[in-house]
NUSENU-399578 format. One record per atom (N, C-alpha, C, CB): residue in three letters; x, y, z. Coordinates in steps of 0.1 Angstrom, whole numbers, plus 2048, in hexadecimal, padded with zeros to 3 digits. Glycine has a CB too. Layout:
// NUSENU-399578
AlaXYZ ...
This chain:
// NUSENU-399578
MetB720BE8E9 MetB6F0C88DE MetB660D38E4 MetB680C18D2 HisB690DF8E2 HisB620EA8E8 HisB590F08DE HisB6C0F58ED LeuB4D0F38E1 LeuB420F88D8 LeuB3F1068DC LeuB360EF8D8 GlnB3F1108D3 GlnB3A11D8D5 GlnB3011F8CA GlnB451288D5 LysB241258CD LysB1A1268C3 LysB121338C5 LysB1111A8C4 LysB0E1398BA LysB051448BA LysAFA1428B0 LysB0C1518B8 AsnAED1438B3 AsnAE21428AA AsnADA14F8A9 AsnADA1368AE LysAD515289E LysACA15B89D LysABD15389B LysACC166891 LysAB714F8A6 LysAAD1448A5 LysAA014A89E LysAA91408B3 HisA9E15789F HisA9215C899 HisA9215B88A HisA8F16A89E SerA9E159884 SerA9F159875 SerAA114B870 SerAAA162871 AlaAA0141879 AlaAA4133875 AlaA9B12C86C AlaAA712C882 AsnA8F132869 AsnA8512A861 AsnA8612E852 AsnA7812D866 AlaA9113384D AlaA9213683F AlaA90129836 AlaA9F13D83C GlnA8912B82B GlnA8711F823 GlnA9311B81B GlnA7C122818 HisA9B124817 HisAA712180F HisAB3125817 HisAA7127801 LysABC11B81A LysAC811E822 LysAD511A81B LysAC711782F SerADF12281D SerAEC11E818 SerAF611C824 SerAF212A80F LeuAFF112822 LeuB0810E82C LeuB16111828 LeuB070FF82F SerB1E118830 SerB2C11A82E SerB3411483A SerB2F12A82D IleB3E10D837 IleB46106841 IleB5510983F IleB430F7842 GlnB5C10A84B GlnB6A10D84B GlnB71103854 GlnB6D11C84E PheB7C0FD850 PheB820F3859 PheB910F3858 PheB7C0E5857 AsnB970F0863 AsnBA60EE863 AsnBA90E486E AsnBAD0FC865 LeuBB60E2871 LeuBBA0D887B LeuBB70DD889 LeuBC80D5879 AspBB30EA88B AspBB00EF898 AspBA10F089B AspBB60FD899 GlyB980EF890 GlyB8A0F0893 GlyB820EF887 GlyB880FD89A PheB750F1889 PheB6B0F087F PheB600FB882 PheB650E287D SerB5C103878 SerB5110C87A SerB4810C86E SerB5711A87D PheB3C111870 PheB33112864 PheB2911D867 PheB2C105862 SerB2312285C SerB1912C85D SerB0D128853 SerB1E13A859 IleB0112B857 IleAF612884F IleAEF13684C IleAEC11F856 GlnAEC13883F GlnAE614583B GlnAD9143834 GlnAF014D832 AsnAD114D834 AsnAC514D82C AsnAC915081E AsnABB158831 SerAC7146815 SerACB147807 SerAC5153800 SerAC913A800 AspAB9157804 AspAB21617FD AspAB616F801 AspAA315F7FF ThrAB917180E ThrABC17E814 ThrACB180817 ThrAB3181820 GlyAD2175819 GlyAE017581D GlyAE217782C GlyAE7181816 GluAD7177833 GluAD7179842 GluADE16C848 GluAC917B848 IleAE716F852 IleAED164859 IleAE315E863 IleAFA168860 LeuAE0152863 LeuAD714B86C LeuADE144878 LeuACE141865 ValAE913E875 ValAF013687F ValAFF13887D ValAEC12787F PheB07139887 PheB15138887 PheB1912E892 PheB1D145888 ThrB2212488F ThrB2611B899 ThrB35118897 ThrB1E10D898 GluB3C1178A2 GluB4A1148A1 GluB4E1098AB GluB531208A4 TyrB550FF8A7 TyrB5B0F58AF TyrB6A0F78B0 TyrB570E78AA ThrB700F88BC ThrB7E0F98BD ThrB830ED8C4 ThrB811068C6 PheB8D0E68BD PheB930DA8C3 PheB9D0DD8CE PheB9A0D28B8 GluB9D0D48D8 GluBA60D68E3 GluBB50D88DF GluBA40CB8ED LysBB90D18D5 LysBC60D28D0 LysBC60D08C1 LysBD00C88D7 ThrBD00D48BA ThrBD10D38AC ThrBD10C48A7 ThrBDD0DA8A6 IleBC80C189E IleBC60B4899 IleBD30B0891 IleBB90B2890 AlaBD70A4892 AlaBE409F88C AlaBE309D87D AlaBE8093892 SerBD709A877 SerBD6097869 SerBC8099864 SerBDA088867 ProBC709A856 ProBBA09C850 ProBB0090853 ProBBB09E842 GluBB6084855 GluBAE079858 GluBA707A866 GluBB606C858 LeuBAF07F870 LeuBA908187D LeuB9F08D87D LeuBB4083887 LeuBA2097875 LeuB990A2873 LeuB8C09E86E LeuB9F0AD86A LeuB8C095864 LeuB7F08F85F LeuB7708886A LeuB82085853 GluB7E081872 GluB7607B87D GluB6F085886 GluB80072886 LysB76090889 LysB6F09B891 LysB630A1889 LysB790A6894 IleB650A387C IleB5B0A9874 IleB4F0A0873 IleB600AD866 MetB51093871 MetB46089870 MetB3F08987D MetB4C07B86D TyrB4508A889 TyrB3F08B896 TyrB36097897 TyrB4908A8A1 IleB3B0A2892 IleB330AF893 IleB270AE88A IleB3C0BB88E PheB280A987E PheB1D0A7875 PheB1209E87B PheB210A2867 AlaB17094882 AlaB0D08A887 AlaB0608F894 AlaB1507D88B AsnB0B09A89A AsnB0509E8A6 AsnB000AD8A6 AsnB0F09D8B1 AspB030B489C AspAFE0C289B AspAF20C2891 AspB090CB896 LysAE60C5897 LysADA0C488F LysAD90CF884 LysACE0C5898 AspAE10DA886 AspAE10E587C AspAE60E086F AspAE80F1882 LeuAEF0D6870 LeuAF50D1864 LeuAED0C685D LeuB030CC867 GlnAE30C2864 GlnADB0B685F GlnACE0BB858 GlnAD70AD86A GlnAD00C484E GlnAC50C9846 GlnAC90CB838 GlnABF0D684D AspAC00CF82F AspAC30D1821 AspAC70E081F AspAB70CE818 PheAD10E2816 PheAD60EF813 PheAD60F1804 PheAE40F1819 SerAD30FE800 SerAD21017F2 SerAE01017EC SerACB10E7F0 ThrAEA1067F4 ThrAF81067F0 ThrB011037FC ThrAFC1147E9 ValB0D0FD7F9 ValB170FA803 ValB240FF7FE ValB170EA806 PheB2B106807 PheB3810B803 PheB4210780F PheB3811A801 AlaB4E10180B AlaB570FD815 AlaB64104813 AlaB5A0EE814 IleB6A10881F IleB7710F81F IleB82107825 IleB7611D826 HisB8C10381E HisB970FB823 HisBA2105829 HisB9D0F2818 GlnBA4104836 GlnBAE10D83C GlnBBA104840 GlnBA8114848 AsnBC5107838 AsnBD210083B AsnBDD108835 AsnBD20F1836 AsnBE9104838 AsnBF510C832 AsnBFB104826 AsnBFF10F83D LeuBF30FC820 LeuBF80F3815 LeuBF50FA808 LeuBF20E5815 AlaBFA107806 AlaBF610F7FA AlaC011187F7 AlaBE91167FD ThrC0011D7EA ThrC091277E5 ThrC0212F7DA ThrC171217E1 LeuC0513C7D9 LeuC001447CF LeuC091447C3 LeuBFE1537D3 ValC031437B7 ValC0B1427AA ValC0614D7A1 ValC0A1347A4 ProC0E15679C ProC0A160792 ProC05159786 ProC1516A78E AsnBFA15D780 AsnBF4156774 AsnBFE156769 AsnBE715D770 GluC0715F768 GluC1115F75D GluC1915275D GluC1A16B75F TyrC1B14C769 TyrC2314076B TyrC1B13476E TyrC2E142775 PheC0E13576D PheC0512B772 PheC01121767 PheBF8131778 AspC0211476A AspBFE109761 AspBF5100769 AspC0A10175B ArgBE8100766 ArgBDF0F876E ArgBE10E976C ArgBD10FC76B AsnBE80E5762 AsnBEA0D7760 AsnBF70D2766 AsnBEB0D5751 AsnBFE0DA76E AsnC0A0D6774 AsnC0C0DE781 AsnC170D976B LeuC040DA78B LeuC020E1797 LeuC0D0DE7A2 LeuBF50DF79D LysC110D17A2 LysC1A0CD7AD LysC270D57AF LysC1D0BE7AB ProC2E0D97A4 ProC3A0E07A6 ProC390ED7AD ProC400E3798 TyrC2D0F37AD TyrC2B1007B4 TyrC2C0FE7C3 TyrC1E1067B0 LeuC290F27C8 LeuC290F07D7 LeuC360EA7DC LeuC1D0E77DA LysC3E0E57D3 LysC490DD7D8 LysC530E47E1 LysC500D67CD PheC540F17DF PheC5E0F97E7 PheC580FE7F5 PheC631057DF ThrC4B0FD7F6 ThrC45102803 ThrC3D0F880A ThrC3D10E7FF ValC390EE803 ValC300E480A ValC350D6807 ValC210E5804 LysC350CD811 LysC380BF810 LysC2D0B880A LysC3D0B981D ThrC2E0B37FD ThrC230AC7F7 ThrC2609E7F6 ThrC210B37E9 LeuC1B0967F5 LeuC1C0887F3 LeuC170847E5 LeuC140807FD SerC1B0797E0 SerC170757D2 SerC080737D1 SerC1E0687CE ThrC020717DC ThrBF306E7DC ThrBEB07B7DE ThrBEF0647E7 AspBF20867E1 AspBEA0937E4 AspBE30987D7 AspBF409E7E9 PheBD709C7DA PheBCF0A37D0 PheBD20B27D1 PheBBF0A07D1 IleBD60B87C6 IleBDA0C67C5 IleBD00CD7BC IleBE80C87C1 ThrBCB0D97C1 ThrBC20E07B8 ThrBC50EF7B9 ThrBB30DE7BD TyrBBD0F87B4 TyrBC01067B4 TyrBB310E7B4 TyrBC910A7A8 AspBB411A7B9 AspBA91247B8 AspBAE1307B0 AspBA41297C6 ThrBA61357A8 ThrBA91417A1 ThrBA514D7A9 ThrBA2142793 LeuBAE1567AC LeuBAB1627B4 LeuBA616C7AB LeuBB81677BB AsnB9A1727AE AsnB9317B7A5 AsnB981897A7 AsnB8417A7A6 ThrBA018C7B1 ThrBA51997B4 ThrBB319C7B0 ThrBA319C7C3 ValBBB1917AD ValBC81937A9 ValBCB18979D ValBD31907B4 AspBD518B796 AspBD818378A AspBE117778F AspBE018B77F AlaBDA16E797 AlaBE216379D AlaBD81587A0 AlaBE91687AA SerBDE14C7A3 SerBD61417A7 SerBDC13B7B4 SerBD613579C AsnBD31357BC AsnBD71307C9 AsnBD81217C7 AsnBCE1347D4 ValBE411B7C8 ValBE510C7C6 ValBE61067D4 ValBF21097BE TyrBDE0FC7D7 TyrBDE0F67E4 TyrBD90E87E5 TyrBD40FF7ED IleBDB0E27F0 IleBD70D47F3 IleBCA0D47FC IleBE20CC7F9 ProBBF0D17F7 ProBB30D17FF ProBB20C3807 ProBA60D37F7 TyrBAA0C3811 TyrBA80B6818 TyrB9D0AE811 TyrBA40B9827 ValBA20A6808 ValB9909E7FF ValB8F096807 ValBA10967F5 AsnB9408F811 AsnB8B087819 AsnB7F08E81F AsnB92080824 IleB8109B822 IleB760A3828 IleB6D0A881C IleB7B0AF830 AsnB730AB811 AsnB6B0AE805 AsnB610A2802 AsnB740B27F9 AsnB67096802 AsnB5F08B7FF AsnB53089809 AsnB6807E7FF PheB5608C815 PheB4C08A820 PheB4109581D PheB5208C82E IleB450A181A IleB3B0AC818 IleB320A880B IleB420B9815 PheB390A3801 PheB3109F7F5 PheB270947F8 PheB3B09A7EA GlnB2B08A801 GlnB2207F805 GlnB1608580C GlnB2907580D AsnB18090813 AsnB0D09581B AsnB0409F813 AsnB1209D827 PheB0A0A680A PheB020B1803 PheB020B07F4 PheB070BE808 GlyB0A0A87EE GlyB0C0A87E0 GlyB150B37DB GlyAFE0AA7D9 GluB120B97D0 GluB1B0C37CA GluB1D0CF7D3 GluB160C87BD PheB290D47D5 PheB2C0DF7DD PheB390E67D7 PheB2E0DC7EC GluB3B0F27DC GluB470FA7D8 GluB510FB7E3 GluB431087D2 TyrB5E0FC7E0 TyrB670FE7EB TyrB731067E6 TyrB6C0F07F0 GlnB7A10D7F0 GlnB851157ED GlnB8F1147F8 GlnB821247EA HisB9B1187F6 HisBA5119801 HisBA2127808 HisBB41197FB HisBA5127815 HisBA213281D HisBAA13F819 HisBA513082C AlaBB613D813 AlaBBE14880F AlaBB714F803 AlaBCC14480B ThrBB11477FA ThrBA914D7EF ThrB9E1567F4 ThrBA41417E6 ValB961517FD ValB8B158802 ValB90165809 ValB8315080C LeuB9B163811 LeuBA016F819 LeuBA617A810 LeuBAB16A822 IleBAE176806 IleBB41807FD IleBA91877F5 IleBBE1797F4 AsnBA017F7EF AsnB951857E7 AsnB8D18F7EF AsnB8C17A7E1 LysB8A18B7FC LysB82194804 LysB891A1808 LysB7D18D811 LeuB9619F80C LeuB9E1AB810 LeuBA01B5804 LeuBAB1A7815 LeuBA31B07F9 LeuBA51B97ED LeuB981BF7E8 LeuBAC1B17E2 AlaB8D1B87EA AlaB801BD7E5 AlaB7B1C87EF AlaB761B27E4 AsnB7F1C77FC AsnB7A1D0806 AsnB831DA80B AsnB751C8811 ThrB901DA807 ThrB9A1E380C ThrB971F1806 ThrBA81DF808 ThrB991FB80F ThrB9620980C ThrBA321180D ThrB8B20F815 HisBAE20A810 HisBBB211812 HisBC1215804 HisBC520981A ThrBC3222803 ThrBC82277F6 ThrBD522F7F9 ThrBBE2307EF AsnBD9230806 AsnBE5237809 AsnBF2230804 AsnBE623A818 GluBFD237805 GluC0A231800 GluC0F226809 GluC1423C800 LeuC0C226816 LeuC1121C81F LeuC0A20E81C LeuC1022082D ProC1220381C ProC0C1F681B ProC051F3828 ProC171EB818 ValBFA1EB827 ValBF31E6833 ValBF51D7835 ValBE41EA831 MetBF91D3841 MetBFB1C5844 MetBEE1C084B MetC071C384D TyrBE81B6845 TyrBDD1AF84B TyrBE21A2851 TyrBD11AC841 ValBDE19F85E ValBE3193864 ValBD618B868 ValBEC196870 HisBD4180862 HisBC9177865 HisBCE16D86F HisBC2170859 ValBC816C87B ValBCD164886 ValBC4158888 ValBCD16C893 GlyBCB14C887 GlyBC513F88B GlyBCB13A898 GlyBC6135880 IleBC612F89C IleBCB12A8A9 IleBDA1268A8 IleBC311D8AD SerBDE12189C SerBEC11D89B SerBF212188D SerBED10E89C GlnBEB12A886 GlnBEF12E879 GlnBEC13D877 GlnBE912686E LeuBF5145871 LeuBF115286E LeuBF415585F LeuBF915C877 AspBEB15D859 AspBED16184B AspBF016F84B AspBE015E843 IleBFA173843 IleBFE181842 IleBFC185834 IleC0D183846 IleBF4190832 IleBF1195825 IleBF51A4825 IleBE2193821 ValBFD1A881B ValC001B681A ValBFA1BC80E ValC101B881A IleBF31C780F IleBEC1CE804 IleBF11DC804 IleBDD1CC806 GlnBF41E17F8 GlnBF71EF7F6 GlnBF01F47EA GlnC071F07F5 LysBE91FF7EC LysBE12067E1 LysBD81FB7DA LysBEB20C7D7 LysBD21F37E2 LysBC81E97DE LysBCF1DE7D5 LysBBD1F07D6 GluBDC1DD7D6 GluBE31D27CF GluBE91C87D9 GluBED1D77C6 LeuBE91BB7D6 LeuBEF1B17DF LeuBFE1B27DE LeuBE91A37DC IleC051B47E9 IleC131B47E9 IleC191A77ED IleC181C07F2 LeuC121A17F8 LeuC171947FD LeuC0C18C804 LeuC23197807 TyrC0D17F802 TyrC0517680B TyrC0E16B80F TyrBF8171803 AsnC0D16881C AsnC1515C821 AsnC0E15782E AsnC24160824 SerC1014A831 SerC0A14483C SerC1513D845 SerBFF139838 PheC1313E852 PheC1D13985B PheC16131866 PheC26144861 ValC1D12786B ValC1811F876 ValC20124883 ValC1A110875 TyrC1912788D TyrC1F12C899 TyrC1B1258A6 TyrC1D13B89B GlnC231258B0 GlnC2011E8BD GlnC1F1288C8 GlnC291138C0 ThrC281328C8 ThrC2913C8D3 ThrC2714A8CE ThrC3713B8DA LysC241538D7 LysC231618D3 LysC301678CD LysC1F1698DF GluC3B1618D1 GluC481658CC GluC491618BD GluC541608D4 AspC441558BA AspC441518AC AspC3B15B8A4 AspC3E1438AA PheC3015E8AA PheC261668A3 PheC2C17489F PheC1A1698AC IleC3217B8A9 IleC371888A5 IleC4318789D IleC3A1908B2 TyrC4B17C89E TyrC5617B895 TyrC5217B886 TyrC5E16D898 TyrC48174883 TyrC44173875 TyrC3F181870 TyrC39168873 IleC38188878 IleC33195875 IleC3E19E872 IleC2A19B880 LeuC4819F87B LeuC531A887A LeuC5D1A386E LeuC5B1A8887 PheC5D19686C PheC65191861 PheC60196853 PheC66182861 ValC53195852 ValC4C199845 ValC4E1A8844 ValC3D196845 AlaC4D1B084F AlaC4E1BE84E AlaC5C1C284A AlaC4B1C585C GluC661BB84F GluC741BD84C GluC771BA83D GluC7E1B5855 GlnC721AF838 GlnC741AB82A GlnC6E1B5821 GlnC6E19D828 LeuC631BB824 LeuC5C1C581C LeuC601D381F LeuC4D1C381C GlnC6A1D5828 GlnC6E1E282C GlnC631EB831 GlnC761E9821 MetC5A1E5839 MetC4F1EC83F MetC531F084D MetC421E3840 AsnC521FD850 AsnC5620285D AsnC4B200867 AsnC5921185C ProC4D1F8872 ProC431F687D ProC3E202883 ProC491ED887 GluC4520D882 GluC4021A888 GluC3622187F GluC4C22388A GluC3521C872 GluC2D223869 GluC2121B863 GluC3522785D PheC2420E85F PheC19207857 PheC0E202860 PheC1F1FB850 ProC0220385B ProBF61FD863 ProBF51EE862 ProBE920485F LeuBF21E886E LeuBF01DA86E LeuBE11D8872 LeuBF91D2879 ValBDB1CF86B ValBCC1CC86D ValBCB1BD870 ValBC41D0860 PheBC51BB87C PheBC31AD881 PheBB51A887D PheBC51AC890 LeuBB419C87A LeuBA7195879 LeuBA918687D LeuBA219686A GlyB9F17F880 GlyBA0171885 GlyB9F171894 GlyBAD16B880 LysBA6167899 LysBA41638A8 LysBAE16C8B0 LysBA61548AA IleBAB1788B2 IleBB41818BA IleBAB18D8BF IleBC01868B2 AspBAE1918CB AspBA819D8D0 AspBB21A58D8 AspB9B1998D9 LysBAE1B08DD LysBB71B98E4 LysBBD1B38F1 LysBB11C68E7 GluBB61A98F7 GluBBA1A3903 GluBC4198901 GluBAE19F90B SerBC61948F5 SerBCE1888F3 SerBDD18B8F3 SerBCB1828E5 AspBE51818F7 AspBF41838F7 AspBF91868EA AspBFA1768FD LeuBF31818DF LeuBF81848D2 LeuBF61938CE LeuBF017B8C7 TyrBEB1988D2 TyrBE91A78D0 TyrBF41AF8D8 TyrBDB1AB8D4 ThrBF51AB8E5 ThrBFE1B28EE ThrC0D1B38E9 ThrBFE1AC8FC IleC121A78E4 IleC1F1A78DF IleC211AE8D2 IleC241988DE ThrC171AE8CA ThrC171B58BD ThrC171C48C0 ThrC0B1B18B4 TyrC101C98CA TyrC0E1D78CD TyrC1C1DD8D2 TyrC031D98D7 LysC251D48D7 LysC321D88DB LysC3A1DD8CF LysC391CD8E3 TyrC371D88C4 TyrC401DA8B8 TyrC3A1E28AD TyrC451CD8B3 IleC2C1E18AC IleC251E88A1 IleC1D1F38A7 IleC1C1DE899 ArgC1F1FF8A1 ArgC1820B8A7 ArgC0920C8A4 ArgC1F2188A2 ThrC06208898 ThrBF820A894 ThrBF11FD891 ThrBF7213887 IleBE81F989A IleBE11EC899 IleBD21EE899 IleBE51E28A4 AsnBCB1E8890 AsnBBC1E9890 AsnBB61DB88D AsnBB71F3885 PheBA91DA88F PheBA21CE88C PheB9A1D087F PheB991C8897 IleB991C7877 IleB921C986A IleB831CC86C IleB931BC861 GluB7E1D5864 GluB701D8864 GluB691CE85B GluB6E1E785F SerB601C6861 SerB591BC85A SerB4B1C2856 SerB571AF862 SerB471BE84A SerB391C2846 SerB2E1BA84D SerB381C0837 ThrB321AF854 ThrB291A785B ThrB271AD869 ThrB2E19885C ArgB1A1AE86D ArgB171B387A ArgB0F1A8882 ArgB0F1C0879 PheB1319C881 PheB0C191887 PheB0E191896 PheB10183881 PheB1A19489B PheB1E1938A9 PheB1E1A18AF PheB2C18E8AA AsnB1A1A18BC AsnB1A1AD8C5 AsnB261AD8CE AsnB0D1AD8CD LysB281B88D4 LysB341BA8DD LysB341B08E8 LysB341C88E3 AspB281AB8EC AspB271A28F8 AspB291938F4 AspB191A38FE AspB2A1908E7 AspB2B1838E2 AspB3A17E8E4 AspB271818D4 GluB3B1708E5 GluB4816A8E6 GluB5016C8D9 GluB4715C8E9 PheB4916D8CE PheB4F16F8C1 PheB5017E8BE PheB481678B6 SerB581818B4 SerB5818F8AE SerB5618E89F SerB651968B2 AsnB52199899 AsnB5019988B AsnB5E197883 AsnB491A6886 HisB6919C889 HisB7519B882 HisB7B18D883 HisB801A5888 SerB7618588E SerB7C17888F SerB7616E885 SerB7917389D ThrB6B17187F ThrB64168876 ThrB6416E868 ThrB5616587B TyrB6E176865 TyrB6E17E858 TyrB6E17584C TyrB7B186858 IleB7616A84C IleB76161840 IleB6915B83D IleB81157842 LeuB62156848 LeuB5614E846 LeuB4A157844 LeuB54145852 LeuB4916284B LeuB3C16984C LeuB3C176844 LeuB3916C85A SerB4717D842 SerB4718B83D SerB4418A82E SerB53192840 
C-alpha cells in the first residue's frame, strides 16, 4: 500500500476539526480542516497496489489505516464520508419514489437481495441519486465517531460542478473525472446538467472510447466542444495524450482550493471532490 501525504503542520493545532474521507476499491483519502476557518490542515491519500476485489476486503484495508494513522485517532466535530463507486443512477424527481428504490438500479447495477439502497437529493438539479453504499464501512465509521453524514461521490461532483460552473456559451462542456479504474462523464450546457454517466476502464483505449461514445451520442463535435479534466490525470499521462489526439480543446478544472503547489505530487484538480 503506497502512502502519499501532505501536511500544513503549522496549522495542525486547531481546537475544532472536521474530517472528510473518500474511499473506493482503488484507495482511501482523507482531509482534516479547521472547523472554524475552513482551512485545510491535512490531506492524506492511500493508493492500493491493485483494485480491491470486494467491500469486505476494502474494510480490512481501511481498518488497518485507522489503526496506524495517528491523524485519524482524534476527535472531530463533524465527519463526512464519500462513497465512490459505479453502483448508482440518477432519477428525475418526477419519477422518483423513495419507498421503492431497487427498480431504479436493476437495469444498470447488479443488486443482491441483501443490498442496502439509499439516495441523495441533488440540490442543483431536480433529481435524486440512487446508489448502494458500502454499509460495512459506514458501520465502522459510526463505531469510531458516532453520527456522521455520507453521500455518493457523483452527488458531490455534480453539485460542485453545477454550483461553480461559469460556462454560459451555447456549446456543451464535457467534464471528465478520472479515477484509477473509473471515469465519470458529466456534460453541462448553459448551467444545466445534460448527462452523467460512469464507466469502468482498464486501458487508455477504453478511456477514449467512452469519451468519444458520449460525444457521438450527444452529437458533440470533438473539434468544437471543450473538455475539462479533473481527478487523477495530468498532461504527462497516457490518458491525456490519447484524448488530445481526438479532442481539440482540453483544460483542467480551476479549483477554489489552493492547498497544493506546483512542486507537490498532488494537484488541486486531482482532489476536487474531497477538497474544493
